[in-house]
Structures are given as C-alpha cells and as structure tokens.
N, C-alpha and C positions, 0 to 999 in steps of 0.2 A: 380361534384367535387366542393368543396368550393373555392371560389375566393374572395380575400379581396376587400371590397367595398372602402376602403380608404388606402392611403399609410401609412405604419407604420413609425413613426418618429424615428430618430436615438436614441433619448433619451429613448424612450419606449423600443426599441429593446435592448439597452445596459443595461437598468435596469433589464430586464428579464435575461440577461446573466451574471449579476454581481455575481451570486453564483456559476459559473463554475470555481471554484478555484482548483488548484492542491495542494495536501497536502503532507507533508513529511511522509514517512512510520513510523508507530508506531514501536518502538523497545523496546525489553525487554532483561534483562540479562539472559544468559543461566545458569541454576542452576549447571551445571557440570563444566564449564570452565569460567564463568562470561563474555563471549564475548557477544556483542550486536547482537541480531538476531531478525528476524521477528517472531511474535508469531504464534504458531501452525505449525511450520516448523522445519525440522531437522536442527540442528546447523551445519553450514558449517565448523566451526573450529574443533569440536570434534566428530561430527557425532551422537550425542545423541539426543533422543526425548523421552519425558516422562520417564526419568530415566533409559532408556536402550539404548544400542548401536543399532542404526538403519542402519547406513552406516559406513563401514570401511573407515577411513581416513588415507592416507599415510602421515607420518610425515617426510618430506624430507628437 
C-alpha cells in the first residue's frame, strides 16, 4: 500500500480541491409552455417531452 513520504501541505491540498465547485443547473425554456426546465427531461409544468405529451399533468 502506498504511504506518503512527506506531509502534504494545506496549500497544496487546497489547490487540488479548488476545482470542486458546485454549479447551478443548466435550464432551457420548454418549447410547449416556455417554463424553465432541465434539458432532456419531461417538463414538470405541461408534461411534454420532444413535442409529445409524455406525462399527464393535473391542472388543479
């Protein structure tokens, strides 16, 4: 098993982890109802995906 020969400094460790950022989800407009949705998912507002109704949504 590999064992470190020297202690890794805080700066070196933090530089490596500097790219572990969280990103906001990419959103697109639904072509059917213009609501913001995640791409390649069924629209939660109207239930459409790729121009056809995939899920029946109750309008209550």
